CHARMM internal coordinates of N, CA and C (Angstrom, degrees):
IC EDIT
DIST 1 N 1 CA 1.4524
DIST 1 CA 1 C 1.5257
ANGL 1 N 1 CA 1 C 107.93
DIST 1 C 2 N 1.3046
ANGL 1 CA 1 C 2 N 116.15
DIHE 1 N 1 CA 1 C 2 N 132.74
DIST 2 N 2 CA 1.4577
ANGL 1 C 2 N 2 CA 120.42
DIHE 1 CA 1 C 2 N 2 CA -178.71
DIST 2 CA 2 C 1.5154
ANGL 2 N 2 CA 2 C 110.81
DIHE 1 C 2 N 2 CA 2 C -122.38
DIST 2 C 3 N 1.3130
ANGL 2 CA 2 C 3 N 115.03
DIHE 2 N 2 CA 2 C 3 N 166.84
DIST 3 N 3 CA 1.4511
ANGL 2 C 3 N 3 CA 120.58
DIHE 2 CA 2 C 3 N 3 CA 172.82
DIST 3 CA 3 C 1.5131
ANGL 3 N 3 CA 3 C 114.12
DIHE 2 C 3 N 3 CA 3 C 74.29
DIST 3 C 4 N 1.3324
ANGL 3 CA 3 C 4 N 113.60
DIHE 3 N 3 CA 3 C 4 N -152.24
DIST 4 N 4 CA 1.4569
ANGL 3 C 4 N 4 CA 119.99
DIHE 3 CA 3 C 4 N 4 CA -173.01
DIST 4 CA 4 C 1.5293
ANGL 4 N 4 CA 4 C 112.79
DIHE 3 C 4 N 4 CA 4 C -63.68
DIST 4 C 5 N 1.3090
ANGL 4 CA 4 C 5 N 118.21
DIHE 4 N 4 CA 4 C 5 N -31.26
DIST 5 N 5 CA 1.4569
ANGL 4 C 5 N 5 CA 120.42
DIHE 4 CA 4 C 5 N 5 CA 178.82
DIST 5 CA 5 C 1.5137
ANGL 5 N 5 CA 5 C 113.10
DIHE 4 C 5 N 5 CA 5 C -65.34
DIST 5 C 6 N 1.3070
ANGL 5 CA 5 C 6 N 116.75
DIHE 5 N 5 CA 5 C 6 N -27.67
DIST 6 N 6 CA 1.4641
ANGL 5 C 6 N 6 CA 120.62
DIHE 5 CA 5 C 6 N 6 CA -177.10
DIST 6 CA 6 C 1.5216
ANGL 6 N 6 CA 6 C 112.13
DIHE 5 C 6 N 6 CA 6 C -67.58
DIST 6 C 7 N 1.3152
ANGL 6 CA 6 C 7 N 118.03
DIHE 6 N 6 CA 6 C 7 N -34.80
DIST 7 N 7 CA 1.4609
ANGL 6 C 7 N 7 CA 119.39
DIHE 6 CA 6 C 7 N 7 CA -176.16
DIST 7 CA 7 C 1.5167
ANGL 7 N 7 CA 7 C 111.83
DIHE 6 C 7 N 7 CA 7 C -65.50
DIST 7 C 8 N 1.3304
ANGL 7 CA 7 C 8 N 117.75
DIHE 7 N 7 CA 7 C 8 N -37.49
DIST 8 N 8 CA 1.4679
ANGL 7 C 8 N 8 CA 120.14
DIHE 7 CA 7 C 8 N 8 CA 177.79
DIST 8 CA 8 C 1.5325
ANGL 8 N 8 CA 8 C 110.04
DIHE 7 C 8 N 8 CA 8 C -65.88
DIST 8 C 9 N 1.3213
ANGL 8 CA 8 C 9 N 116.71
DIHE 8 N 8 CA 8 C 9 N -43.67
DIST 9 N 9 CA 1.4681
ANGL 8 C 9 N 9 CA 120.15
DIHE 8 CA 8 C 9 N 9 CA 179.05
DIST 9 CA 9 C 1.5173
ANGL 9 N 9 CA 9 C 111.05
DIHE 8 C 9 N 9 CA 9 C -64.26
DIST 9 C 10 N 1.3281
ANGL 9 CA 9 C 10 N 117.41
DIHE 9 N 9 CA 9 C 10 N -42.22
DIST 10 N 10 CA 1.4658
ANGL 9 C 10 N 10 CA 120.63
DIHE 9 CA 9 C 10 N 10 CA 178.29
DIST 10 CA 10 C 1.5153
ANGL 10 N 10 CA 10 C 111.49
DIHE 9 C 10 N 10 CA 10 C -65.04
DIST 10 C 11 N 1.3188
ANGL 10 CA 10 C 11 N 116.63
DIHE 10 N 10 CA 10 C 11 N -38.56
DIST 11 N 11 CA 1.4612
ANGL 10 C 11 N 11 CA 120.67
DIHE 10 CA 10 C 11 N 11 CA 179.22
DIST 11 CA 11 C 1.5273
ANGL 11 N 11 CA 11 C 109.60
DIHE 10 C 11 N 11 CA 11 C -62.32
DIST 11 C 12 N 1.3210
ANGL 11 CA 11 C 12 N 117.02
DIHE 11 N 11 CA 11 C 12 N -43.60
DIST 12 N 12 CA 1.4723
ANGL 11 C 12 N 12 CA 119.26
DIHE 11 CA 11 C 12 N 12 CA 177.97
DIST 12 CA 12 C 1.5248
ANGL 12 N 12 CA 12 C 110.98
DIHE 11 C 12 N 12 CA 12 C -65.37
DIST 12 C 13 N 1.3201
ANGL 12 CA 12 C 13 N 117.22
DIHE 12 N 12 CA 12 C 13 N -40.12
DIST 13 N 13 CA 1.4656
ANGL 12 C 13 N 13 CA 121.29
DIHE 12 CA 12 C 13 N 13 CA -177.95
DIST 13 CA 13 C 1.5334
ANGL 13 N 13 CA 13 C 111.87
DIHE 12 C 13 N 13 CA 13 C -67.37
DIST 13 C 14 N 1.3206
ANGL 13 CA 13 C 14 N 116.37
DIHE 13 N 13 CA 13 C 14 N -45.24
DIST 14 N 14 CA 1.4632
ANGL 13 C 14 N 14 CA 121.05
DIHE 13 CA 13 C 14 N 14 CA -176.22
DIST 14 CA 14 C 1.5252
ANGL 14 N 14 CA 14 C 112.14
DIHE 13 C 14 N 14 CA 14 C -81.03
DIST 14 C 15 N 1.3342
ANGL 14 CA 14 C 15 N 116.74
DIHE 14 N 14 CA 14 C 15 N -32.15
DIST 15 N 15 CA 1.4739
ANGL 14 C 15 N 15 CA 123.71
DIHE 14 CA 14 C 15 N 15 CA 179.64
DIST 15 CA 15 C 1.5321
ANGL 15 N 15 CA 15 C 112.69
DIHE 14 C 15 N 15 CA 15 C 55.81
DIST 15 C 16 N 1.3402
ANGL 15 CA 15 C 16 N 117.74
DIHE 15 N 15 CA 15 C 16 N 57.94
DIST 16 N 16 CA 1.4676
ANGL 15 C 16 N 16 CA 119.46
DIHE 15 CA 15 C 16 N 16 CA 178.79
DIST 16 CA 16 C 1.5257
ANGL 16 N 16 CA 16 C 110.87
DIHE 15 C 16 N 16 CA 16 C -70.27
DIST 16 C 17 N 1.3232
ANGL 16 CA 16 C 17 N 116.10
DIHE 16 N 16 CA 16 C 17 N 161.37
DIST 17 N 17 CA 1.4616
ANGL 16 C 17 N 17 CA 121.26
DIHE 16 CA 16 C 17 N 17 CA 176.85
DIST 17 CA 17 C 1.5328
ANGL 17 N 17 CA 17 C 111.13
DIHE 16 C 17 N 17 CA 17 C -73.06
DIST 17 C 18 N 1.3253
ANGL 17 CA 17 C 18 N 117.10
DIHE 17 N 17 CA 17 C 18 N -34.99
DIST 18 N 18 CA 1.4688
ANGL 17 C 18 N 18 CA 122.58
DIHE 17 CA 17 C 18 N 18 CA 177.33
DIST 18 CA 18 C 1.5225
ANGL 18 N 18 CA 18 C 108.45
DIHE 17 C 18 N 18 CA 18 C -144.23
DIST 18 C 19 N 1.3331
ANGL 18 CA 18 C 19 N 115.39
DIHE 18 N 18 CA 18 C 19 N 162.38
DIST 19 N 19 CA 1.4675
ANGL 18 C 19 N 19 CA 121.67
DIHE 18 CA 18 C 19 N 19 CA 168.47
DIST 19 CA 19 C 1.5248
ANGL 19 N 19 CA 19 C 106.63
DIHE 18 C 19 N 19 CA 19 C -113.14
DIST 19 C 20 N 1.3352
ANGL 19 CA 19 C 20 N 116.79
DIHE 19 N 19 CA 19 C 20 N 138.07
DIST 20 N 20 CA 1.4508
ANGL 19 C 20 N 20 CA 120.91
DIHE 19 CA 19 C 20 N 20 CA 177.21
DIST 20 CA 20 C 1.5158
ANGL 20 N 20 CA 20 C 108.32
DIHE 19 C 20 N 20 CA 20 C -110.58
DIST 20 C 21 N 1.3068
ANGL 20 CA 20 C 21 N 116.42
DIHE 20 N 20 CA 20 C 21 N 126.05
DIST 21 N 21 CA 1.4596
ANGL 20 C 21 N 21 CA 123.52
DIHE 20 CA 20 C 21 N 21 CA 177.35
DIST 21 CA 21 C 1.5258
ANGL 21 N 21 CA 21 C 106.49
DIHE 20 C 21 N 21 CA 21 C -103.15
DIST 21 C 22 N 1.3624
ANGL 21 CA 21 C 22 N 118.66
DIHE 21 N 21 CA 21 C 22 N 110.66
DIST 22 N 22 CA 1.4556
ANGL 21 C 22 N 22 CA 120.95
DIHE 21 CA 21 C 22 N 22 CA -169.80
DIST 22 CA 22 C 1.5225
ANGL 22 N 22 CA 22 C 116.35
DIHE 21 C 22 N 22 CA 22 C -77.35
DIST 22 C 23 N 1.3074
ANGL 22 CA 22 C 23 N 119.45
DIHE 22 N 22 CA 22 C 23 N 1.41
DIST 23 N 23 CA 1.4591
ANGL 22 C 23 N 23 CA 119.86
DIHE 22 CA 22 C 23 N 23 CA 178.27
DIST 23 CA 23 C 1.5143
ANGL 23 N 23 CA 23 C 112.07
DIHE 22 C 23 N 23 CA 23 C 170.08
DIST 23 C 24 N 1.3161
ANGL 23 CA 23 C 24 N 115.99
DIHE 23 N 23 CA 23 C 24 N 171.64
DIST 24 N 24 CA 1.4657
ANGL 23 C 24 N 24 CA 121.58
DIHE 23 CA 23 C 24 N 24 CA -176.34
DIST 24 CA 24 C 1.5262
ANGL 24 N 24 CA 24 C 112.79
DIHE 23 C 24 N 24 CA 24 C -56.32
DIST 24 C 25 N 1.3078
ANGL 24 CA 24 C 25 N 117.31
DIHE 24 N 24 CA 24 C 25 N -34.02
DIST 25 N 25 CA 1.4624
ANGL 24 C 25 N 25 CA 120.88
DIHE 24 CA 24 C 25 N 25 CA -177.66
DIST 25 CA 25 C 1.5342
ANGL 25 N 25 CA 25 C 111.17
DIHE 24 C 25 N 25 CA 25 C -57.96
DIST 25 C 26 N 1.3089
ANGL 25 CA 25 C 26 N 117.96
DIHE 25 N 25 CA 25 C 26 N -30.94
DIST 26 N 26 CA 1.4597
ANGL 25 C 26 N 26 CA 122.28
DIHE 25 CA 25 C 26 N 26 CA -176.08
DIST 26 CA 26 C 1.5259
ANGL 26 N 26 CA 26 C 113.51
DIHE 25 C 26 N 26 CA 26 C -99.17
DIST 26 C 27 N 1.3099
ANGL 26 CA 26 C 27 N 117.80
DIHE 26 N 26 CA 26 C 27 N 1.36
DIST 27 N 27 CA 1.4634
ANGL 26 C 27 N 27 CA 120.07
DIHE 26 CA 26 C 27 N 27 CA -174.95
DIST 27 CA 27 C 1.5250
ANGL 27 N 27 CA 27 C 112.89
DIHE 26 C 27 N 27 CA 27 C -65.05
DIST 27 C 28 N 1.3222
ANGL 27 CA 27 C 28 N 118.23
DIHE 27 N 27 CA 27 C 28 N -31.94
DIST 28 N 28 CA 1.4667
ANGL 27 C 28 N 28 CA 120.16
DIHE 27 CA 27 C 28 N 28 CA 177.14
DIST 28 CA 28 C 1.5250
ANGL 28 N 28 CA 28 C 110.27
DIHE 27 C 28 N 28 CA 28 C -64.52
DIST 28 C 29 N 1.3072
ANGL 28 CA 28 C 29 N 117.15
DIHE 28 N 28 CA 28 C 29 N -37.72
DIST 29 N 29 CA 1.4628
ANGL 28 C 29 N 29 CA 121.42
DIHE 28 CA 28 C 29 N 29 CA 177.91
DIST 29 CA 29 C 1.5281
ANGL 29 N 29 CA 29 C 111.04
DIHE 28 C 29 N 29 CA 29 C -66.04
DIST 29 C 30 N 1.3192
ANGL 29 CA 29 C 30 N 116.62
DIHE 29 N 29 CA 29 C 30 N -40.49
DIST 30 N 30 CA 1.4633
ANGL 29 C 30 N 30 CA 120.72
DIHE 29 CA 29 C 30 N 30 CA 176.99
DIST 30 CA 30 C 1.5299
ANGL 30 N 30 CA 30 C 110.40
DIHE 29 C 30 N 30 CA 30 C -64.22
DIST 30 C 31 N 1.3402
ANGL 30 CA 30 C 31 N 116.50
DIHE 30 N 30 CA 30 C 31 N -42.81
DIST 31 N 31 CA 1.4668
ANGL 30 C 31 N 31 CA 120.56
DIHE 30 CA 30 C 31 N 31 CA 178.87
DIST 31 CA 31 C 1.5200
ANGL 31 N 31 CA 31 C 110.76
DIHE 30 C 31 N 31 CA 31 C -63.92
DIST 31 C 32 N 1.3069
ANGL 31 CA 31 C 32 N 116.80
DIHE 31 N 31 CA 31 C 32 N -42.61
DIST 32 N 32 CA 1.4716
ANGL 31 C 32 N 32 CA 121.57
DIHE 31 CA 31 C 32 N 32 CA 178.52
DIST 32 CA 32 C 1.5280
ANGL 32 N 32 CA 32 C 110.19
DIHE 31 C 32 N 32 CA 32 C -60.25
DIST 32 C 33 N 1.3165
ANGL 32 CA 32 C 33 N 116.72
DIHE 32 N 32 CA 32 C 33 N -43.98
DIST 33 N 33 CA 1.4631
ANGL 32 C 33 N 33 CA 121.04
DIHE 32 CA 32 C 33 N 33 CA 179.40
DIST 33 CA 33 C 1.5286
ANGL 33 N 33 CA 33 C 110.15
DIHE 32 C 33 N 33 CA 33 C -62.05
DIST 33 C 34 N 1.3282
ANGL 33 CA 33 C 34 N 117.43
DIHE 33 N 33 CA 33 C 34 N -44.13
DIST 34 N 34 CA 1.4608
ANGL 33 C 34 N 34 CA 121.27
DIHE 33 CA 33 C 34 N 34 CA 178.50
DIST 34 CA 34 C 1.5298
ANGL 34 N 34 CA 34 C 110.96
DIHE 33 C 34 N 34 CA 34 C -61.39
DIST 34 C 35 N 1.3282
ANGL 34 CA 34 C 35 N 116.77
DIHE 34 N 34 CA 34 C 35 N -43.09
DIST 35 N 35 CA 1.4742
ANGL 34 C 35 N 35 CA 119.78
DIHE 34 CA 34 C 35 N 35 CA 179.16
DIST 35 CA 35 C 1.5145
ANGL 35 N 35 CA 35 C 111.46
DIHE 34 C 35 N 35 CA 35 C -65.68
DIST 35 C 36 N 1.3167
ANGL 35 CA 35 C 36 N 117.95
DIHE 35 N 35 CA 35 C 36 N -38.59
DIST 36 N 36 CA 1.4741
ANGL 35 C 36 N 36 CA 121.58
DIHE 35 CA 35 C 36 N 36 CA -179.23
DIST 36 CA 36 C 1.5247
ANGL 36 N 36 CA 36 C 112.10
DIHE 35 C 36 N 36 CA 36 C -69.94
DIST 36 C 37 N 1.3368
ANGL 36 CA 36 C 37 N 116.72
DIHE 36 N 36 CA 36 C 37 N -39.36
DIST 37 N 37 CA 1.4595
ANGL 36 C 37 N 37 CA 120.19
DIHE 36 CA 36 C 37 N 37 CA -173.98
DIST 37 CA 37 C 1.5237
ANGL 37 N 37 CA 37 C 113.71
DIHE 36 C 37 N 37 CA 37 C -95.45
DIST 37 C 38 N 1.3181
ANGL 37 CA 37 C 38 N 117.75
DIHE 37 N 37 CA 37 C 38 N -21.27
DIST 38 N 38 CA 1.4639
ANGL 37 C 38 N 38 CA 120.67
DIHE 37 CA 37 C 38 N 38 CA 179.99
DIST 38 CA 38 C 1.5115
ANGL 38 N 38 CA 38 C 111.56
DIHE 37 C 38 N 38 CA 38 C 57.05
DIST 38 C 39 N 1.3288
ANGL 38 CA 38 C 39 N 117.11
DIHE 38 N 38 CA 38 C 39 N -129.09
DIST 39 N 39 CA 1.4666
ANGL 38 C 39 N 39 CA 121.23
DIHE 38 CA 38 C 39 N 39 CA -177.34
DIST 39 CA 39 C 1.5293
ANGL 39 N 39 CA 39 C 113.25
DIHE 38 C 39 N 39 CA 39 C -68.65
DIST 39 C 40 N 1.3209
ANGL 39 CA 39 C 40 N 117.73
DIHE 39 N 39 CA 39 C 40 N -14.09
DIST 40 N 40 CA 1.4713
ANGL 39 C 40 N 40 CA 121.21
DIHE 39 CA 39 C 40 N 40 CA 178.09
DIST 40 CA 40 C 1.5331
ANGL 40 N 40 CA 40 C 111.89
DIHE 39 C 40 N 40 CA 40 C -81.35
DIST 40 C 41 N 1.3252
ANGL 40 CA 40 C 41 N 117.07
DIHE 40 N 40 CA 40 C 41 N -8.44
DIST 41 N 41 CA 1.4599
ANGL 40 C 41 N 41 CA 121.18
DIHE 40 CA 40 C 41 N 41 CA -178.93
DIST 41 CA 41 C 1.5285
ANGL 41 N 41 CA 41 C 109.97
DIHE 40 C 41 N 41 CA 41 C -77.44
DIST 41 C 42 N 1.3272
ANGL 41 CA 41 C 42 N 116.84
DIHE 41 N 41 CA 41 C 42 N 133.66
DIST 42 N 42 CA 1.4651
ANGL 41 C 42 N 42 CA 118.38
DIHE 41 CA 41 C 42 N 42 CA 175.46
DIST 42 CA 42 C 1.5318
ANGL 42 N 42 CA 42 C 109.54
DIHE 41 C 42 N 42 CA 42 C -69.64
DIST 42 C 43 N 1.3205
ANGL 42 CA 42 C 43 N 117.61
DIHE 42 N 42 CA 42 C 43 N 164.22
DIST 43 N 43 CA 1.4665
ANGL 42 C 43 N 43 CA 119.50
DIHE 42 CA 42 C 43 N 43 CA 176.60
DIST 43 CA 43 C 1.5287
ANGL 43 N 43 CA 43 C 110.39
DIHE 42 C 43 N 43 CA 43 C -56.64
DIST 43 C 44 N 1.3250
ANGL 43 CA 43 C 44 N 115.36
DIHE 43 N 43 CA 43 C 44 N 146.02
DIST 44 N 44 CA 1.4606
ANGL 43 C 44 N 44 CA 121.07
DIHE 43 CA 43 C 44 N 44 CA 178.83
DIST 44 CA 44 C 1.5272
ANGL 44 N 44 CA 44 C 108.66
DIHE 43 C 44 N 44 CA 44 C -111.35
DIST 44 C 45 N 1.3296
ANGL 44 CA 44 C 45 N 115.57
DIHE 44 N 44 CA 44 C 45 N 125.23
DIST 45 N 45 CA 1.4584
ANGL 44 C 45 N 45 CA 122.22
DIHE 44 CA 44 C 45 N 45 CA 175.30
DIST 45 CA 45 C 1.5229
ANGL 45 N 45 CA 45 C 106.02
DIHE 44 C 45 N 45 CA 45 C -105.24
DIST 45 C 46 N 1.3337
ANGL 45 CA 45 C 46 N 116.30
DIHE 45 N 45 CA 45 C 46 N 125.02
DIST 46 N 46 CA 1.4576
ANGL 45 C 46 N 46 CA 119.85
DIHE 45 CA 45 C 46 N 46 CA -175.54
DIST 46 CA 46 C 1.5220
ANGL 46 N 46 CA 46 C 111.54
DIHE 45 C 46 N 46 CA 46 C -121.87
DIST 46 C 47 N 1.3100
ANGL 46 CA 46 C 47 N 115.37
DIHE 46 N 46 CA 46 C 47 N 139.55
DIST 47 N 47 CA 1.4633
ANGL 46 C 47 N 47 CA 122.40
DIHE 46 CA 46 C 47 N 47 CA 174.40
DIST 47 CA 47 C 1.5251
ANGL 47 N 47 CA 47 C 106.57
DIHE 46 C 47 N 47 CA 47 C -95.97
DIST 47 C 48 N 1.3077
ANGL 47 CA 47 C 48 N 116.95
DIHE 47 N 47 CA 47 C 48 N 124.19
DIST 48 N 48 CA 1.4550
ANGL 47 C 48 N 48 CA 120.81
DIHE 47 CA 47 C 48 N 48 CA 176.57
DIST 48 CA 48 C 1.5192
ANGL 48 N 48 CA 48 C 107.29
DIHE 47 C 48 N 48 CA 48 C -89.29
DIST 48 C 49 N 1.3250
ANGL 48 CA 48 C 49 N 116.20
DIHE 48 N 48 CA 48 C 49 N 118.23
DIST 49 N 49 CA 1.4547
ANGL 48 C 49 N 49 CA 119.94
DIHE 48 CA 48 C 49 N 49 CA -174.86
DIST 49 CA 49 C 1.5299
ANGL 49 N 49 CA 49 C 113.42
DIHE 48 C 49 N 49 CA 49 C -105.98
DIST 49 C 50 N 1.3171
ANGL 49 CA 49 C 50 N 117.38
DIHE 49 N 49 CA 49 C 50 N -1.89
DIST 50 N 50 CA 1.4658
ANGL 49 C 50 N 50 CA 121.01
DIHE 49 CA 49 C 50 N 50 CA 177.01
DIST 50 CA 50 C 1.5243
ANGL 50 N 50 CA 50 C 108.96
DIHE 49 C 50 N 50 CA 50 C -115.57
DIST 50 C 51 N 1.3144
ANGL 50 CA 50 C 51 N 116.09
DIHE 50 N 50 CA 50 C 51 N 162.65
DIST 51 N 51 CA 1.4597
ANGL 50 C 51 N 51 CA 121.06
DIHE 50 CA 50 C 51 N 51 CA 178.31
DIST 51 CA 51 C 1.5282
ANGL 51 N 51 CA 51 C 110.34
DIHE 50 C 51 N 51 CA 51 C -61.53
DIST 51 C 52 N 1.3223
ANGL 51 CA 51 C 52 N 117.02
DIHE 51 N 51 CA 51 C 52 N 142.46
DIST 52 N 52 CA 1.4584
ANGL 51 C 52 N 52 CA 120.60
DIHE 51 CA 51 C 52 N 52 CA 178.21
DIST 52 CA 52 C 1.5197
ANGL 52 N 52 CA 52 C 111.44
DIHE 51 C 52 N 52 CA 52 C -71.39
DIST 52 C 53 N 1.3009
ANGL 52 CA 52 C 53 N 117.07
DIHE 52 N 52 CA 52 C 53 N -31.68
DIST 53 N 53 CA 1.4635
ANGL 52 C 53 N 53 CA 122.24
DIHE 52 CA 52 C 53 N 53 CA 175.88
DIST 53 CA 53 C 1.5224
ANGL 53 N 53 CA 53 C 107.09
DIHE 52 C 53 N 53 CA 53 C -115.03
DIST 53 C 54 N 1.3379
ANGL 53 CA 53 C 54 N 115.64
DIHE 53 N 53 CA 53 C 54 N 120.35
DIST 54 N 54 CA 1.4611
ANGL 53 C 54 N 54 CA 121.19
DIHE 53 CA 53 C 54 N 54 CA -177.45
DIST 54 CA 54 C 1.5138
ANGL 54 N 54 CA 54 C 109.94
DIHE 53 C 54 N 54 CA 54 C -113.20
DIST 54 C 55 N 1.2985
ANGL 54 CA 54 C 55 N 116.81
DIHE 54 N 54 CA 54 C 55 N 112.86
DIST 55 N 55 CA 1.4682
ANGL 54 C 55 N 55 CA 121.37
DIHE 54 CA 54 C 55 N 55 CA -179.24
DIST 55 CA 55 C 1.5271
ANGL 55 N 55 CA 55 C 112.16
DIHE 54 C 55 N 55 CA 55 C -73.35
DIST 55 C 56 N 1.3200
ANGL 55 CA 55 C 56 N 117.65
DIHE 55 N 55 CA 55 C 56 N -13.34
DIST 56 N 56 CA 1.4585
ANGL 55 C 56 N 56 CA 120.87
DIHE 55 CA 55 C 56 N 56 CA -179.46
DIST 56 CA 56 C 1.5315
ANGL 56 N 56 CA 56 C 112.95
DIHE 55 C 56 N 56 CA 56 C -85.13
DIST 56 C 57 N 1.3317
ANGL 56 CA 56 C 57 N 118.59
DIHE 56 N 56 CA 56 C 57 N -1.61
DIST 57 N 57 CA 1.4619
ANGL 56 C 57 N 57 CA 122.82
DIHE 56 CA 56 C 57 N 57 CA -179.83
DIST 57 CA 57 C 1.5233
ANGL 57 N 57 CA 57 C 110.66
DIHE 56 C 57 N 57 CA 57 C -95.73
DIST 57 C 58 N 1.3214
ANGL 57 CA 57 C 58 N 116.19
DIHE 57 N 57 CA 57 C 58 N 142.79
DIST 58 N 58 CA 1.4553
ANGL 57 C 58 N 58 CA 120.75
DIHE 57 CA 57 C 58 N 58 CA 171.40
DIST 58 CA 58 C 1.5211
ANGL 58 N 58 CA 58 C 109.65
DIHE 57 C 58 N 58 CA 58 C -72.56
DIST 58 C 59 N 1.3271
ANGL 58 CA 58 C 59 N 116.93
DIHE 58 N 58 CA 58 C 59 N 173.41
DIST 59 N 59 CA 1.4648
ANGL 58 C 59 N 59 CA 121.83
DIHE 58 CA 58 C 59 N 59 CA -174.66
DIST 59 CA 59 C 1.5307
ANGL 59 N 59 CA 59 C 112.30
DIHE 58 C 59 N 59 CA 59 C -60.41
DIST 59 C 60 N 1.3115
ANGL 59 CA 59 C 60 N 118.32
DIHE 59 N 59 CA 59 C 60 N -45.64
DIST 60 N 60 CA 1.4724
ANGL 59 C 60 N 60 CA 121.43
DIHE 59 CA 59 C 60 N 60 CA -177.37
DIST 60 CA 60 C 1.5227
ANGL 60 N 60 CA 60 C 110.71
DIHE 59 C 60 N 60 CA 60 C -66.50
DIST 60 C 61 N 1.3339
ANGL 60 CA 60 C 61 N 116.92
DIHE 60 N 60 CA 60 C 61 N -45.74
DIST 61 N 61 CA 1.4594
ANGL 60 C 61 N 61 CA 119.94
DIHE 60 CA 60 C 61 N 61 CA -179.94
DIST 61 CA 61 C 1.5201
ANGL 61 N 61 CA 61 C 110.70
DIHE 60 C 61 N 61 CA 61 C -66.47
DIST 61 C 62 N 1.3279
ANGL 61 CA 61 C 62 N 117.03
DIHE 61 N 61 CA 61 C 62 N -38.37
DIST 62 N 62 CA 1.4638
ANGL 61 C 62 N 62 CA 120.90
DIHE 61 CA 61 C 62 N 62 CA 178.90
DIST 62 CA 62 C 1.5248
ANGL 62 N 62 CA 62 C 110.71
DIHE 61 C 62 N 62 CA 62 C -62.14
DIST 62 C 63 N 1.3319
ANGL 62 CA 62 C 63 N 117.57
DIHE 62 N 62 CA 62 C 63 N -40.72
DIST 63 N 63 CA 1.4704
ANGL 62 C 63 N 63 CA 121.31
DIHE 62 CA 62 C 63 N 63 CA 177.87
DIST 63 CA 63 C 1.5270
ANGL 63 N 63 CA 63 C 110.43
DIHE 62 C 63 N 63 CA 63 C -63.80
DIST 63 C 64 N 1.3250
ANGL 63 CA 63 C 64 N 116.61
DIHE 63 N 63 CA 63 C 64 N -43.46
DIST 64 N 64 CA 1.4709
ANGL 63 C 64 N 64 CA 120.46
DIHE 63 CA 63 C 64 N 64 CA 178.60
DIST 64 CA 64 C 1.5325
ANGL 64 N 64 CA 64 C 110.62
DIHE 63 C 64 N 64 CA 64 C -64.60
DIST 64 C 65 N 1.3157
ANGL 64 CA 64 C 65 N 116.73
DIHE 64 N 64 CA 64 C 65 N -39.98
DIST 65 N 65 CA 1.4652
ANGL 64 C 65 N 65 CA 121.53
DIHE 64 CA 64 C 65 N 65 CA 179.46
DIST 65 CA 65 C 1.5251
ANGL 65 N 65 CA 65 C 110.82
DIHE 64 C 65 N 65 CA 65 C -63.75
DIST 65 C 66 N 1.3357
ANGL 65 CA 65 C 66 N 118.17
DIHE 65 N 65 CA 65 C 66 N -42.15
DIST 66 N 66 CA 1.4741
ANGL 65 C 66 N 66 CA 121.66
DIHE 65 CA 65 C 66 N 66 CA 177.38
DIST 66 CA 66 C 1.5291
ANGL 66 N 66 CA 66 C 110.54
DIHE 65 C 66 N 66 CA 66 C -63.14
DIST 66 C 67 N 1.3194
ANGL 66 CA 66 C 67 N 116.98
DIHE 66 N 66 CA 66 C 67 N -41.29
DIST 67 N 67 CA 1.4657
ANGL 66 C 67 N 67 CA 120.70
DIHE 66 CA 66 C 67 N 67 CA 177.77
DIST 67 CA 67 C 1.5168
ANGL 67 N 67 CA 67 C 110.34
DIHE 66 C 67 N 67 CA 67 C -61.49
DIST 67 C 68 N 1.3375
ANGL 67 CA 67 C 68 N 116.62
DIHE 67 N 67 CA 67 C 68 N -45.24
DIST 68 N 68 CA 1.4671
ANGL 67 C 68 N 68 CA 122.01
DIHE 67 CA 67 C 68 N 68 CA 179.12
DIST 68 CA 68 C 1.5293
ANGL 68 N 68 CA 68 C 110.18
DIHE 67 C 68 N 68 CA 68 C -59.95
DIST 68 C 69 N 1.3188
ANGL 68 CA 68 C 69 N 117.54
DIHE 68 N 68 CA 68 C 69 N -43.86
DIST 69 N 69 CA 1.4640
ANGL 68 C 69 N 69 CA 120.59
DIHE 68 CA 68 C 69 N 69 CA -179.73
DIST 69 CA 69 C 1.5245
ANGL 69 N 69 CA 69 C 111.86
DIHE 68 C 69 N 69 CA 69 C -64.52
DIST 69 C 70 N 1.3264
ANGL 69 CA 69 C 70 N 117.08
DIHE 69 N 69 CA 69 C 70 N -39.45
DIST 70 N 70 CA 1.4707
ANGL 69 C 70 N 70 CA 119.88
DIHE 69 CA 69 C 70 N 70 CA 178.30
DIST 70 CA 70 C 1.5244
ANGL 70 N 70 CA 70 C 110.87
DIHE 69 C 70 N 70 CA 70 C -63.99
DIST 70 C 71 N 1.3216
ANGL 70 CA 70 C 71 N 116.65
DIHE 70 N 70 CA 70 C 71 N -39.04
DIST 71 N 71 CA 1.4564
ANGL 70 C 71 N 71 CA 119.79
DIHE 70 CA 70 C 71 N 71 CA -178.33
DIST 71 CA 71 C 1.5119
ANGL 71 N 71 CA 71 C 109.52
DIHE 70 C 71 N 71 CA 71 C -66.07
END
COOR INIT
IC SEED 1 N 1 CA 1 C
IC BUILD
């Protein structure tokens, strides 16, 4: 199994106490793992590596970005 599906399978196999997401680039993978495993997913600790408020985003993208950060 390769790609994003592999991380959920590996997480179940290894059964870590937590998952660490080292930056925004990997947050989609962490979210995918949480969706795949549901309540079986260990807590996810994430490092936010980008500014929480981005002046370079338009209004619609900024709203979506805030929603993503809250999730």
